C-alpha positions as CSV (number, residue, x, y, z in Angstrom):
1,X,0.0,0.0,0.0
2,X,2.9,2.4,0.8
3,X,4.5,1.8,-2.6
4,X,1.2,2.3,-4.4
5,X,0.6,5.5,-2.5
6,X,4.1,6.7,-3.4
7,X,3.6,5.8,-7.0
8,X,0.3,7.8,-7.1
9,X,2.0,10.7,-5.4
10,X,4.8,10.7,-8.0
11,X,2.2,10.6,-10.8
12,X,0.4,13.6,-9.2
13,X,3.7,15.5,-8.9
14,X,5.2,14.4,-12.2
15,X,6.2,16.5,-15.1
16,X,2.7,16.4,-16.6
17,X,1.0,17.4,-13.4
18,X,0.8,21.1,-14.4
19,X,-0.2,20.5,-18.0
20,X,-3.8,21.3,-18.8
21,X,-6.3,18.5,-19.6
22,X,-7.0,19.9,-23.1
23,X,-3.3,20.0,-23.9
24,X,-2.9,16.4,-22.7
25,X,-5.8,15.2,-24.8
26,X,-4.6,17.0,-27.9
27,X,-1.1,15.7,-27.4
28,X,-2.4,12.2,-26.8
29,X,-4.5,12.3,-30.0
30,X,-1.5,13.6,-32.0
31,X,0.7,10.8,-30.7
32,X,-1.9,8.2,-31.5
33,X,-2.3,9.7,-35.0
34,X,1.5,9.7,-35.5
35,X,1.9,6.1,-34.4
36,X,-1.1,5.0,-36.4
37,X,0.1,6.7,-39.6
38,X,3.7,5.5,-39.2
39,X,2.4,1.9,-38.7
40,X,0.1,2.2,-41.7
41,X,2.9,3.7,-43.9
42,X,5.3,0.9,-42.9
43,X,2.7,-1.7,-43.6
44,X,1.9,-0.3,-47.0
45,X,5.6,0.1,-48.1
46,X,6.4,-3.4,-46.8
47,X,3.4,-4.9,-48.7
48,X,4.3,-3.1,-51.9
49,X,8.0,-4.0,-51.5
50,X,7.1,-7.7,-51.0
51,X,4.7,-7.6,-54.0
52,X,7.3,-6.0,-56.3
53,X,9.9,-8.5,-55.1
54,X,7.6,-11.4,-55.9
55,X,6.8,-9.9,-59.3
56,X,10.6,-9.5,-60.0
57,X,11.3,-13.1,-59.0
58,X,8.4,-14.2,-61.2
59,X,9.8,-12.2,-64.2
60,X,13.2,-13.7,-63.6
61,X,11.9,-17.3,-63.6
62,X,9.8,-16.7,-66.7
63,X,12.7,-15.1,-68.5
64,X,14.9,-18.1,-67.6
65,X,12.6,-20.3,-69.7
66,X,13.0,-17.8,-72.6
67,X,16.8,-18.1,-72.2
68,X,16.7,-21.9,-72.3
69,X,14.8,-21.8,-75.6
70,X,16.9,-19.0,-77.2
71,X,20.5,-19.9,-76.4
72,X,21.5,-19.6,-80.0
73,X,20.0,-16.1,-80.2
74,X,21.8,-15.1,-77.0
75,X,25.2,-16.0,-78.6
76,X,24.4,-13.5,-81.3
77,X,25.4,-10.2,-79.8
78,X,23.5,-8.2,-82.3
79,X,20.3,-10.0,-81.6
80,X,21.0,-10.2,-77.8
81,X,21.2,-6.5,-77.4
82,X,17.7,-6.2,-78.9
83,X,16.3,-9.1,-76.8
84,X,16.4,-8.0,-73.2
85,X,17.8,-4.5,-72.6
86,X,16.9,-4.5,-68.9
87,X,18.4,-7.9,-68.0
88,X,21.9,-9.1,-67.3
89,X,22.8,-12.6,-68.5
90,X,26.1,-14.4,-67.8
91,X,26.9,-17.9,-68.8
92,X,29.5,-20.2,-67.3
93,X,30.7,-23.0,-69.6
94,X,31.7,-26.0,-67.5
95,X,33.7,-27.5,-70.4
96,X,36.0,-24.5,-71.0
97,X,35.6,-23.2,-67.4
98,X,35.0,-19.7,-68.7
99,X,32.3,-17.1,-67.9
100,X,30.8,-15.1,-70.7
101,X,28.6,-12.0,-70.3
102,X,25.8,-12.6,-72.9
103,X,23.8,-9.5,-72.1
104,X,24.5,-6.4,-70.1
105,X,22.3,-3.2,-69.9
106,X,24.1,0.1,-70.4
107,X,22.8,3.3,-68.6
108,X,23.0,6.9,-69.6
109,X,26.4,8.2,-70.7
110,X,27.8,4.7,-71.1
111,X,27.7,3.7,-67.4
112,X,27.6,-0.1,-67.0
113,X,26.1,-1.8,-64.0
114,X,26.3,-5.6,-63.4
115,X,25.6,-7.9,-60.4
116,X,28.5,-9.2,-58.4
117,X,28.7,-12.9,-59.5
118,X,31.4,-15.6,-59.3
119,X,33.4,-16.1,-62.4
120,X,34.2,-19.8,-61.7
121,X,30.6,-21.0,-61.6
122,X,30.6,-21.4,-57.8
123,X,27.1,-20.8,-56.4
124,X,28.5,-19.6,-53.1
125,X,25.7,-21.3,-51.1
126,X,22.9,-20.1,-53.3
127,X,20.3,-22.6,-54.6
128,X,19.5,-23.1,-58.3
129,X,16.2,-21.6,-59.6
130,X,15.9,-19.6,-56.3
131,X,16.3,-15.8,-56.8
132,X,18.6,-13.8,-54.5
133,X,19.8,-10.3,-54.1
134,X,23.4,-9.2,-54.8
135,X,25.1,-5.8,-54.9
136,X,26.0,-4.0,-58.1
137,X,29.4,-3.4,-59.7
138,X,29.5,-0.1,-61.6
139,X,31.9,0.4,-64.5
140,X,32.4,4.0,-65.7
141,X,35.6,3.3,-67.7
142,X,33.7,3.5,-71.0
143,X,31.5,6.5,-69.9
144,X,31.3,9.2,-72.6
145,X,31.3,11.9,-69.8
146,X,31.1,12.2,-66.1
147,X,27.8,10.6,-65.1
148,X,25.3,12.6,-63.0
149,X,24.1,11.7,-59.6
150,X,20.8,10.2,-60.7
151,X,22.6,7.9,-63.2
152,X,25.1,6.7,-60.6
153,X,22.3,6.2,-58.1
154,X,20.4,4.0,-60.6
155,X,23.5,2.1,-61.5
156,X,24.4,1.4,-57.8
157,X,21.0,-0.3,-57.0
158,X,21.3,-4.0,-56.1
159,X,20.4,-6.8,-58.5
160,X,18.0,-9.7,-58.2
161,X,19.7,-12.8,-59.7
162,X,18.7,-16.4,-60.4
163,X,21.1,-19.2,-61.3
164,X,19.9,-22.0,-63.6
165,X,21.5,-25.1,-65.2
166,X,22.5,-24.5,-68.8
167,X,21.1,-27.6,-70.6
168,X,21.6,-28.0,-74.4
169,X,20.5,-30.6,-76.9
170,X,22.7,-32.1,-79.7
171,X,21.5,-33.1,-83.1
172,X,20.4,-36.4,-81.8
173,X,18.2,-34.8,-79.1
174,X,20.5,-35.7,-76.2
175,X,20.7,-33.2,-73.4
176,X,24.0,-32.0,-72.1
177,X,24.9,-30.0,-68.9
178,X,27.0,-27.2,-70.3
179,X,27.2,-25.1,-67.1
180,X,25.3,-22.3,-65.3
181,X,23.4,-19.3,-66.6
182,X,22.9,-16.3,-64.3
183,X,20.0,-14.0,-65.2
184,X,19.7,-10.7,-63.3
185,X,17.3,-7.8,-63.1
186,X,18.1,-4.5,-61.4
187,X,16.0,-3.5,-58.4
188,X,16.3,0.2,-59.3
189,X,12.7,0.6,-60.5
190,X,11.3,-1.3,-57.5
191,X,13.4,0.7,-55.0
192,X,12.4,4.0,-56.7
193,X,8.8,3.0,-56.5
194,X,9.0,2.1,-52.9
195,X,10.9,5.3,-52.1
196,X,8.4,7.4,-53.8
197,X,5.6,5.5,-52.0
198,X,7.4,6.1,-48.7
199,X,7.7,9.8,-49.4
200,X,4.1,10.0,-50.3
201,X,3.0,8.2,-47.1
202,X,5.3,10.5,-45.1
203,X,3.7,13.6,-46.6
204,X,0.2,12.2,-46.2
205,X,1.0,11.2,-42.6
206,X,2.3,14.6,-41.8
207,X,-0.9,16.2,-43.3
208,X,-3.1,13.8,-41.4
209,X,-1.3,14.4,-38.1
210,X,-1.5,18.2,-38.6
211,X,-5.1,18.2,-39.7
212,X,-6.0,15.8,-36.9
213,X,-4.2,18.0,-34.3
214,X,-6.1,21.1,-35.4
215,X,-9.4,19.2,-35.6
216,X,-8.8,17.5,-32.2
217,X,-7.8,20.8,-30.6
218,X,-11.1,22.4,-31.8
219,X,-13.1,19.4,-30.8
220,X,-11.4,19.1,-27.4
221,X,-11.9,22.9,-26.9
222,X,-15.6,22.6,-27.7
223,X,-16.1,19.5,-25.7
224,X,-14.4,20.9,-22.6
225,X,-16.2,24.2,-22.8
226,X,-18.8,23.0,-20.3
227,X,-16.0,22.1,-17.9
228,X,-14.6,25.6,-18.3
229,X,-18.0,27.0,-17.5
230,X,-18.1,24.7,-14.4
231,X,-14.7,26.0,-13.5
232,X,-15.8,29.6,-13.8
233,X,-18.9,28.8,-11.7
234,X,-16.8,27.1,-9.1
235,X,-14.6,30.2,-8.9
236,X,-17.6,32.4,-8.3
237,X,-18.8,30.0,-5.6
238,X,-15.4,30.1,-4.0
239,X,-15.7,33.9,-3.9
240,X,-18.8,33.5,-1.9
241,X,-21.7,33.6,-4.4
242,X,-23.5,30.4,-3.4
243,X,-26.4,31.1,-5.7
244,X,-24.4,30.2,-8.8
245,X,-25.4,27.0,-10.6
246,X,-23.8,24.9,-13.4
247,X,-25.5,25.5,-16.8
248,X,-27.6,22.5,-17.7
249,X,-26.5,20.0,-20.4
250,X,-28.4,17.3,-22.4
251,X,-29.5,14.3,-20.3
252,X,-27.6,11.1,-20.8
253,X,-24.2,12.8,-21.4
254,X,-21.3,12.8,-18.9
255,X,-21.4,16.6,-18.7
256,X,-25.2,16.6,-18.1
257,X,-24.8,14.0,-15.4
258,X,-22.0,15.9,-13.8
259,X,-23.9,19.2,-14.0
260,X,-27.0,17.7,-12.4
261,X,-24.9,16.1,-9.6
262,X,-23.0,19.3,-9.0
263,X,-26.1,21.4,-8.9
264,X,-27.7,19.1,-6.4
265,X,-24.5,19.3,-4.3
266,X,-24.4,23.1,-4.7
267,X,-28.0,23.4,-3.6
268,X,-27.3,21.2,-0.6
269,X,-24.2,23.2,0.2
270,X,-26.1,26.5,-0.1
271,X,-29.0,25.2,2.0
272,X,-26.6,23.9,4.6
273,X,-24.7,27.2,4.6
274,X,-27.9,29.2,5.0
275,X,-29.0,26.9,7.7
276,X,-25.7,27.2,9.4
277,X,-25.8,31.0,9.0
278,X,-29.3,31.0,10.4
279,X,-28.3,28.8,13.3
280,X,-25.4,31.1,14.0
281,X,-27.6,34.2,13.9
282,X,-30.2,32.4,16.0
283,X,-27.5,31.4,18.5
284,X,-26.1,34.9,18.7
285,X,-29.6,36.3,19.2
286,X,-30.4,33.5,21.7
287,X,-27.3,34.4,23.8
288,X,-28.1,38.1,23.7
289,X,-31.8,37.5,24.6
290,X,-30.9,35.0,27.3
291,X,-28.4,37.4,28.8
292,X,-31.0,40.1,28.8
293,X,-33.7,37.9,30.2
294,X,-31.4,36.7,33.0
295,X,-30.1,40.1,33.7
296,X,-33.5,41.6,34.2
297,X,-34.6,39.5,37.3
298,X,-31.0,39.6,38.6
299,X,-31.0,43.4,38.4
300,X,-34.4,43.5,40.2
301,X,-33.1,41.2,42.9
302,X,-30.0,43.3,43.4
303,X,-32.0,46.6,43.4
304,X,-34.7,45.4,45.9
305,X,-32.0,43.9,48.1
306,X,-30.3,47.3,48.3
307,X,-33.7,48.9,48.9
308,X,-34.4,46.4,51.7
309,X,-31.2,47.4,53.5
310,X,-32.1,51.0,53.2
311,X,-35.6,50.5,54.4
312,X,-34.7,48.3,57.4
313,X,-32.7,51.1,58.9
314,X,-34.9,54.1,58.3
315,X,-37.7,55.8,60.3
316,X,-40.6,54.0,61.9
317,X,-39.9,50.4,62.5
318,X,-43.4,49.1,61.6
319,X,-43.5,51.1,58.3
320,X,-39.9,50.1,57.5
321,X,-40.7,46.5,58.1
322,X,-43.7,46.7,55.8
323,X,-41.6,48.3,53.0
324,X,-38.9,45.6,53.6
325,X,-41.5,42.9,53.3
326,X,-42.7,44.4,50.0
327,X,-39.1,44.4,48.7
328,X,-38.7,40.7,49.7
329,X,-41.9,39.9,47.8
330,X,-40.4,41.5,44.7
331,X,-37.2,39.7,45.2
332,X,-39.1,36.4,45.5
333,X,-41.1,37.2,42.3
334,X,-37.9,38.0,40.3
335,X,-36.3,34.9,41.7
336,X,-39.3,32.8,40.6
337,X,-39.2,34.3,37.1
338,X,-35.6,33.5,36.8
339,X,-36.2,30.0,38.0
340,X,-39.0,29.6,35.3
341,X,-36.6,31.0,32.7
342,X,-33.8,28.6,33.6
343,X,-36.2,25.6,33.7
344,X,-37.5,26.5,30.2
345,X,-33.9,26.8,28.9
346,X,-33.0,23.5,30.5
347,X,-36.2,21.9,29.0
348,X,-35.2,23.2,25.5
349,X,-31.7,21.9,25.9
350,X,-33.0,18.5,26.8
351,X,-35.4,18.5,23.8
352,X,-32.6,19.5,21.5
353,X,-30.6,16.5,22.7
354,X,-33.6,14.2,22.3
355,X,-33.9,13.8,26.1
356,X,-36.7,14.7,28.5
357,X,-39.5,13.1,26.5
358,X,-41.1,9.7,26.5
359,X,-43.5,9.0,23.6
360,X,-44.9,5.7,25.0
361,X,-48.3,6.8,26.5
362,X,-51.8,6.6,25.2
363,X,-53.1,10.1,25.6
364,X,-56.7,11.4,25.1
365,X,-55.9,14.7,23.4
366,X,-59.7,15.6,23.6
367,X,-59.5,15.5,27.4
368,X,-56.4,17.6,27.3
369,X,-58.1,20.3,25.2
370,X,-61.2,20.1,27.4
371,X,-59.1,20.6,30.6
372,X,-57.4,23.6,28.9
373,X,-60.8,25.1,27.9
374,X,-61.9,24.8,31.6
375,X,-58.7,26.5,32.7
376,X,-59.2,29.3,30.2
377,X,-62.8,29.8,31.4
378,X,-61.6,30.0,35.0
379,X,-59.1,32.6,34.1
380,X,-61.5,34.6,31.8
381,X,-65.1,34.0,32.9
382,X,-66.4,36.6,30.4
383,X,-64.7,34.9,27.4
384,X,-66.9,32.9,25.0
385,X,-65.3,29.5,24.4
386,X,-66.7,27.3,21.6
387,X,-65.6,23.7,20.9
388,X,-66.1,21.5,17.9
389,X,-64.9,18.9,15.4
390,X,-62.3,19.7,12.7
391,X,-63.2,18.7,9.2
392,X,-61.8,19.1,5.7
393,X,-63.6,21.2,3.1
394,X,-62.9,20.0,-0.4
395,X,-65.1,22.5,-2.3
396,X,-62.0,23.7,-4.1
397,X,-59.8,20.5,-4.5
398,X,-56.8,22.6,-5.4
399,X,-57.1,24.6,-2.1
400,X,-58.7,22.5,0.7
401,X,-59.5,24.2,4.0
402,X,-60.2,23.2,7.5
403,X,-63.6,23.7,9.0
404,X,-65.2,23.4,12.5
405,X,-68.5,21.8,13.3
406,X,-69.6,23.2,16.7
407,X,-70.1,20.5,19.3
408,X,-68.3,18.5,22.0
409,X,-64.7,17.7,21.6
410,X,-64.3,14.2,20.3
411,X,-62.2,11.5,22.1
412,X,-59.0,11.1,20.1
413,X,-56.3,8.9,21.5
414,X,-52.7,9.2,20.4
415,X,-49.4,7.8,21.4
416,X,-47.5,10.7,23.0
417,X,-45.8,12.1,26.1
418,X,-48.8,13.2,28.1
419,X,-47.0,15.8,30.3
420,X,-45.2,17.4,27.4
421,X,-48.4,17.5,25.3
422,X,-50.2,19.1,28.2
423,X,-47.4,21.6,28.4
424,X,-47.8,22.5,24.7
425,X,-51.6,23.0,25.0
426,X,-51.1,25.0,28.2
427,X,-48.6,27.3,26.6
428,X,-51.0,28.0,23.7
429,X,-54.0,28.6,26.0
430,X,-51.8,30.8,28.2
431,X,-50.8,33.0,25.3
432,X,-54.5,33.4,24.4
433,X,-55.2,34.5,28.0
434,X,-52.2,36.8,28.0
435,X,-52.3,38.5,24.6
436,X,-56.0,38.7,23.7
437,X,-58.9,40.7,25.3
438,X,-60.8,38.8,28.0
439,X,-64.1,39.2,26.1
440,X,-62.8,38.0,22.7
441,X,-64.2,34.6,21.6
442,X,-62.0,31.5,21.3
443,X,-62.7,28.3,19.3
444,X,-61.0,25.0,20.3
445,X,-61.6,22.1,17.8
446,X,-60.2,18.6,17.3
447,X,-60.5,16.0,14.6
448,X,-58.9,13.1,12.7
449,X,-57.7,13.3,9.1
450,X,-55.6,11.2,6.7
451,X,-52.5,12.6,5.2
452,X,-50.7,11.3,2.0
453,X,-47.3,11.8,3.5
454,X,-44.9,10.2,6.0
455,X,-44.3,11.3,9.6
456,X,-40.7,12.3,8.9
457,X,-41.8,14.5,6.0
458,X,-44.4,16.2,8.2
459,X,-41.9,16.9,11.0
460,X,-39.5,18.6,8.6
461,X,-42.0,21.2,7.3
462,X,-41.3,24.8,8.3
463,X,-44.1,26.5,10.3
464,X,-45.5,28.7,7.5
465,X,-48.6,29.1,5.4
466,X,-47.0,27.3,2.4
467,X,-46.4,24.2,4.5
468,X,-49.9,24.3,5.9
469,X,-51.3,24.4,2.3
470,X,-49.1,21.5,1.4
471,X,-50.5,19.5,4.4
472,X,-54.0,20.3,3.4
473,X,-53.3,19.1,-0.2
474,X,-51.9,15.9,1.2
475,X,-55.1,15.5,3.3
476,X,-57.1,15.9,0.1
477,X,-55.0,13.2,-1.7
478,X,-55.2,10.7,1.1
479,X,-58.1,8.8,-0.4
480,X,-56.5,8.5,-3.8
481,X,-53.1,7.1,-2.8
482,X,-51.7,4.0,-1.0
483,X,-49.3,5.8,1.2
484,X,-50.0,8.0,4.2
485,X,-51.0,8.1,7.9
486,X,-53.8,9.2,10.2
487,X,-53.2,12.3,12.3
488,X,-55.0,14.2,15.0
489,X,-55.6,17.9,14.1
490,X,-56.2,20.4,17.0
491,X,-56.9,24.1,16.3
492,X,-56.8,27.0,18.7
493,X,-58.4,30.1,17.1
494,X,-58.7,33.4,18.9
495,X,-60.0,36.8,17.7
496,X,-57.5,39.1,19.3
497,X,-55.1,41.5,17.7
498,X,-53.4,38.7,15.8
499,X,-49.8,38.5,14.4
500,X,-48.6,40.1,11.1
501,X,-48.2,37.5,8.4
502,X,-44.4,38.1,8.1
503,X,-44.0,37.5,11.9
504,X,-46.1,34.3,12.3
505,X,-43.3,31.9,11.6
506,X,-41.1,33.8,14.0
507,X,-43.3,33.2,17.1
508,X,-41.7,29.8,17.4
509,X,-38.2,31.3,17.7
510,X,-36.6,31.4,21.2
511,X,-37.1,34.7,23.0
512,X,-39.1,36.1,20.1
513,X,-41.1,39.2,20.9
514,X,-42.9,41.6,18.5
515,X,-41.7,44.5,20.7
516,X,-38.1,45.3,19.7
517,X,-37.5,46.9,23.1
518,X,-38.0,43.5,24.7
519,X,-40.2,45.1,27.4
520,X,-42.4,42.1,28.2
521,X,-45.3,44.1,29.5
522,X,-47.4,40.9,29.3
523,X,-44.9,38.8,31.1
524,X,-43.6,35.4,29.9
525,X,-40.2,34.2,29.0
526,X,-40.5,34.1,25.2
527,X,-39.8,30.4,25.2
528,X,-43.2,28.9,25.4
529,X,-43.8,28.5,21.7
530,X,-40.3,27.4,21.1
531,X,-40.8,24.6,23.6
532,X,-44.1,23.8,21.9
533,X,-42.5,23.4,18.5
534,X,-39.7,21.2,19.9
535,X,-42.2,18.9,21.6
536,X,-44.3,18.7,18.5
537,X,-41.3,17.9,16.3
538,X,-40.2,15.2,18.8
539,X,-43.7,13.6,18.1
540,X,-43.0,13.8,14.3
541,X,-45.8,16.4,14.2
542,X,-46.4,19.9,12.7
543,X,-47.4,23.2,14.3
544,X,-48.3,26.3,12.3
545,X,-49.7,29.8,13.0
546,X,-52.3,31.3,10.6
547,X,-54.9,34.0,10.5
548,X,-58.3,33.4,12.0
549,X,-61.5,34.0,10.1
550,X,-62.6,37.4,11.1
551,X,-59.1,38.3,12.4
552,X,-56.9,37.0,15.2
553,X,-54.5,34.1,15.4
554,X,-55.1,30.4,14.8
555,X,-52.6,27.7,15.9
556,X,-52.9,24.4,14.2
557,X,-51.4,21.3,15.8
558,X,-51.1,18.1,13.8
559,X,-49.8,14.9,15.5
560,X,-49.6,11.3,14.2
561,X,-52.0,8.9,16.0
562,X,-49.2,6.4,16.4
563,X,-45.4,6.5,16.6
564,X,-43.2,4.1,14.6
565,X,-41.0,3.1,17.6
566,X,-43.8,2.3,20.0
567,X,-44.6,-1.4,20.7
568,X,-47.6,-3.1,22.3
569,X,-45.7,-3.6,25.6
570,X,-45.0,0.2,25.6
571,X,-48.6,0.9,25.2
572,X,-49.6,-1.6,28.0
573,X,-47.1,0.2,30.3
574,X,-48.6,3.5,29.3
575,X,-52.1,2.3,30.0
576,X,-50.9,1.3,33.5
577,X,-49.4,4.8,33.8
578,X,-52.7,6.7,32.9
579,X,-53.5,7.7,36.6
580,X,-49.9,8.9,37.0
581,X,-50.1,10.7,33.7
582,X,-53.3,12.5,34.8
583,X,-51.5,13.5,37.9
584,X,-48.6,14.9,35.8
585,X,-51.1,16.9,33.6
586,X,-52.7,18.3,36.8
587,X,-49.2,19.4,38.0
588,X,-48.5,20.9,34.7
589,X,-51.6,23.0,34.9
590,X,-50.8,24.1,38.4
591,X,-47.3,25.1,37.2
592,X,-48.8,27.1,34.4
593,X,-51.0,29.0,36.9
594,X,-47.9,29.6,39.1
595,X,-46.0,31.0,36.1
596,X,-48.8,33.3,35.2
597,X,-48.9,34.6,38.7
598,X,-45.1,35.1,38.6
599,X,-45.4,37.0,35.3
600,X,-48.2,39.2,36.7
601,X,-46.0,40.1,39.8
602,X,-43.0,40.8,37.6
603,X,-45.0,43.3,35.5
604,X,-46.3,45.2,38.5
């Protein structure tokens, strides 16, 4: 593995590491074209050379038959010079042991060229009737003038020679072995043809390589243009512009697939960056708000403690004691408010870590809403509180809406954490009591609907109107699809001052307040709705704020009836824990009343 890693590192840092991809591709194409044209040229010249050599050998053998049949004519020099001007013929007479040149071609300016042959008839290892190549002997002694270069080059070409038995017949028809005849043919024409063919192939190869280089450079440039656009886009993204996207390319191509994958990755990166930026901003705001919220009761405690010291040592003892007791009451209220704030912060921290919640109980959410309605009536006796059943209005299939049929709250049992669910409902009802006029009406409704979506998808929806519209469309599609789940839908509608549309999704942020001065004249820690959203998300549910019909604020709470990780044994244990759960809900309501009392005291 170490050697492989070192080899890879050497390749990455090699001499070609800094060469551009387009240059590498063009160079590779040129090299391949060069090698290909050279191989083709060599193959062509070799094939032509072999063909010409076979043709020359065939001519020599055919001419040998002619020599056998025309030996008398060959002895006639006058006739011989007219018989075969391109051939060389030499005869060796075994009887006289002499060699005679019967025919010899003469080149321009009287230059004579003949093959190098033995004069004593020795074959020198060559076989009869089998052509072979031998060098030329050039004789310029009888030249009429100094021969030029082309003539000498032609005369110096080698010869192709074949040796044959010289058989003659006498008058009686008897054959006699008279010796050996050598017949030769110059390879000048063949070599010239092969040389010319080679030059032609070289020129064509150079032209093909040059043309191929230019065409490949243009094609590579055009082909890699999308990659250059990707490079430019990546540079812009590196400079901080995360909104840039790779231009789309045709589907089914490598560039198209790469562009699609990169765009998906860039969208994910941008989304993650925005989320990280939002989380950072939220954390900064949270730290600032938490510091402010903790500083306010601490400052009150410190101030009233100083006032207590001053009042204990001043004037009439009875009057000083009464004023000191009043300071102690304020100190206690500020301490209680800070305790509530710290408890809420701790609760949020546990929910963020996935702790502090047990979704294994069977909870009648109808009873929880009925108890909250009773609490709200006790706090605001003059307020009109109506209850009913939630339904789905499909008059406009493209834009379904939720309706309420007035009546008793139905019994709807879900698998949840009863105490946490009671806390959510109590926070919502507490906000209605705190932020709306005491004589403004309130509607609490509950129902069961089917949604054509999964619980994880529901839990990931942001708390805005668009998500609510998506949920309602999923409810309308439930009867026409095979997937989905059944959910409980609880609505809390008031007719108070309401919340501006642009601020509705912000009410679930920690320490959110519509008053930029943070002067909580109505009390509260600003964490109630943040806790409610965390609890709902832990139940794989959805909570959203919208506008009530006729004005005001409507909070819609959607929770799955069952949870995927709950078993029958969990449900049996939760059934056994119902009395204990009811006790916990009662304690939660008492805690809410105590907090309201604390808020009221802190405002005074």
